[in-house]
C-alpha positions in Angstrom: -30.8 20.9 0.0 -27.3 20.3 1.4 -28.6 18.7 4.6 -31.1 16.6 2.7 -28.3 15.2 0.4 -26.1 14.4 3.4 -28.9 12.5 5.1 -29.9 10.8 1.9 -26.5 9.4 1.2 -25.4 8.8 4.8 -26.0 5.0 4.3 -23.0 5.0 1.9 -20.6 5.9 4.7 -21.5 2.8 6.8 -21.6 0.5 3.8 -18.2 1.6 2.5 -16.6 1.7 6.0 -17.9 -1.8 6.7 -16.5 -3.2 3.5 -13.1 -1.5 4.1 -13.1 -2.7 7.7 -12.8 -6.2 6.4 -9.5 -5.3 4.8 -7.6 -3.7 7.6 -6.1 -4.9 10.9 -8.6 -5.4 13.8 -6.9 -2.7 15.8 -8.5 -0.1 13.5 -11.7 1.3 15.0 -14.8 1.1 12.8 -16.0 4.4 14.3 -12.8 6.0 13.0 -13.6 4.8 9.5 -17.2 6.1 9.8 -16.0 9.4 11.1 -13.5 9.9 8.2 -16.1 8.7 5.7 -18.7 11.2 7.0 -16.2 14.0 6.4 -15.7 12.7 2.9 -19.5 12.7 2.3 -19.9 16.3 3.5 -17.0 17.3 1.3 -18.6 15.5 -1.7 -21.9 17.3 -1.1 -20.2 20.7 -0.8 -18.0 20.1 -3.9 -20.6 18.5 -6.1 -21.3 20.4 -9.3 -24.1 18.9 -11.5 -22.5 20.6 -14.5 -19.3 18.6 -14.0 -20.3 15.5 -12.1 -23.4 13.9 -13.5 -23.9 11.4 -10.7 -23.7 12.6 -7.1 -23.9 9.0 -5.6 -20.8 7.9 -7.5 -19.0 11.2 -6.7 -19.9 10.7 -3.0 -18.6 7.1 -3.0 -15.2 8.2 -4.4 -14.9 11.0 -1.8 -16.0 8.7 1.1 -13.5 6.0 0.1 -10.7 8.5 -0.4 -11.3 10.1 3.0 -11.2 6.7 4.7 -8.0 5.8 2.9 -6.4 9.1 3.9 -7.3 8.4 7.5 -5.8 4.9 7.3 -2.6 6.2 5.8 -2.2 8.8 8.5 -2.1 5.9 11.1 1.1 4.6 9.4 1.5 1.2 11.2 4.5 0.2 9.1 7.5 -0.9 11.1 11.0 -0.2 9.9 11.6 -3.9 9.2 8.3 -4.2 7.3 9.2 -1.2 5.1 12.5 -2.9 4.4 10.7 -6.1 3.3 8.4 -4.2 1.0 11.4 -2.4 -0.6 13.2 -5.7 -1.1 10.2 -7.3 -2.8 9.6 -4.2 -5.0 13.3 -4.2 -6.0 13.2 -8.0 -6.8 10.1 -7.6 -8.9 11.7 -4.7 -10.8 14.9 -6.6 -11.4 13.1 -9.7 -12.7 10.7 -7.8 -14.9 13.5 -5.6 -16.4 15.6 -8.7 -17.1 12.9 -10.9 -18.7 10.6 -8.1 -20.1 7.4 -9.7 -18.9 5.5 -10.1 -15.6 7.5 -11.6 -12.8 6.2 -15.0 -11.4 6.2 -15.8 -7.7 9.0 -18.3 -8.0 11.2 -15.9 -9.9 10.8 -13.2 -7.3 11.6 -15.7 -4.6 14.7 -16.8 -6.4 15.8 -13.1 -6.8 15.3 -12.6 -3.1 17.2 -15.8 -2.3 14.5 -17.4 -0.3 12.2 -20.5 -0.8 8.8 -19.9 -2.5 7.0 -20.8 0.7 8.9 -18.2 2.6 8.2 -15.6 -0.1 4.5 -16.3 0.2 4.8 -15.9 4.0 6.4 -12.5 3.5 3.5 -11.4 1.3 1.0 -12.5 3.9 2.9 -10.7 6.6 3.0 -7.5 4.6 -0.7 -7.7 3.9 -1.6 -8.4 7.6 0.1 -5.3 9.0 -0.2 -2.7 6.2 -2.6 -1.0 4.0 -1.4 -1.3 0.4 -3.2 0.9 -2.0 -2.4 2.5 -5.3 -3.3 5.9 -3.8 0.0 6.0 -2.1 1.8 6.9 -5.4 -0.8 9.4 -6.6 0.4 12.7 -5.1 0.1 16.4 -5.8 2.8 18.1 -7.8 4.4 19.3 -4.6 4.6 15.7 -3.5 3.7 16.6 0.0 1.8 14.4 2.4 -0.8 17.1 3.1 -1.2 17.7 -0.6 -1.7 14.1 -1.5 -4.7 13.3 -3.6 -6.3 9.9 -4.0 -6.3 8.2 -7.3 -10.1 8.2 -7.4 -10.3 11.9 -6.6 -7.7 12.8 -9.2 -9.5 10.8 -11.9 -12.9 12.4 -11.1 -11.8 15.9 -10.0 -13.1 19.1 -11.3 -12.6 19.7 -15.0 -9.4 21.8 -14.8 -7.9 22.0 -18.3 -4.4 22.2 -16.8 -4.9 18.8 -15.3 -6.5 17.0 -18.3 -3.2 16.0 -19.9 -1.8 14.5 -16.7 -5.0 12.6 -16.0 -5.0 11.0 -19.5 -1.4 10.1 -19.1 -1.9 8.6 -15.6 -4.8 6.5 -16.9 -2.7 5.3 -19.8 0.2 4.3 -17.6 -2.0 2.5 -15.1 -4.0 0.7 -17.8 -0.8 -0.5 -19.4 0.6 -1.6 -16.1 -2.6 -3.6 -15.4 -2.5 -5.2 -18.9 1.1 -6.4 -18.1 -0.1 -8.3 -15.1 -0.8 -12.0 -15.3 -4.4 -13.1 -16.0 -4.9 -14.2 -12.3 -3.6 -10.8 -11.0 -5.8 -8.9 -13.3 -8.8 -10.8 -12.1 -8.0 -10.1 -8.5 -7.6 -6.4 -9.2 -10.9 -6.3 -11.1 -12.9 -8.2 -8.5 -11.4 -6.3 -5.6 -11.4 -2.7 -6.9 -14.2 -2.7 -9.5 -16.6 -5.3 -8.2 -15.8 -4.5 -4.5 -15.5 -8.1 -3.4 -13.6 -9.0 -0.3 -10.6 -11.3 -0.5 -12.6 -14.1 0.9 -15.3 -13.6 -1.8 -12.7 -13.5 -4.5 -11.2 -16.7 -3.2 -14.6 -18.4 -3.6 -14.9 -17.1 -7.1 -11.5 -18.2 -8.1 -11.5 -21.5 -6.1 -8.5 -20.4 -4.1 -7.9 -19.9 -0.3 -8.3 -16.4 1.1 -4.7 -16.5 2.2 -3.6 -17.2 -1.4 -5.7 -14.3 -2.7 -4.1 -12.2 0.0 -0.7 -13.0 -1.4 -1.7 -12.4 -5.0 -3.3 -9.1 -4.1 -0.2 -7.9 -2.2 2.2 -8.9 -4.9 0.0 -7.3 -7.6 0.0 -4.0 -5.8 3.7 -4.1 -5.3 4.1 -4.7 -9.0 1.8 -1.8 -9.9 3.6 0.5 -7.5 6.9 -0.4 -9.0 5.7 0.5 -12.4 4.0 3.7 -11.2 7.3 4.6 -9.4 9.1 4.3 -12.7 6.6 6.6 -14.3 7.1 9.3 -11.6 10.9 8.9 -11.7 11.0 9.2 -15.5 
């Protein structure tokens, strides 16, 4: 039965790896994504419990995606200067939103950084082109160790451990509130990207915007959400 399930859902690995390959730098090998995804599938089949997870396909998709993200994070292609840029943008977003009590607009963040709006958009594009920005980066184990890190998807659909139920509910509440506080355009990008699994190019076609503009919106949106999740973990 185990081998049959792995073979049956093996197609998910290539499909998910293919979709994620469109979102990472070309230096990342597709075979590496497939390899990581395969391990995620095997883990899903071994961990699947029909009494706790009613749909093995959905469970496998989460595990495959999480395994690929873990592999991508382990590559860590951030440069020191890029990390500094990300920290500067996050700080500017936090300052603006704390001051005004509402979502920060592009021009307000640019002003806080002391740079023209066009340069700010260029910074967002550069961040996106060399880094993998994902909400998973701020969902960690209680020990907060790299090897103990658990993906957002995995944490949400993990085994029904009563000791974790309260933290899961609180995490969902905090993230839901953070998303509701985004602008309408940012909410749409998040929804189409993470829930409808569209590529940035496809989202641009839906919203009648260029792919590069969607790239900028997506990057800024994740930085906003990370800033709010950071506040939650620091509280």
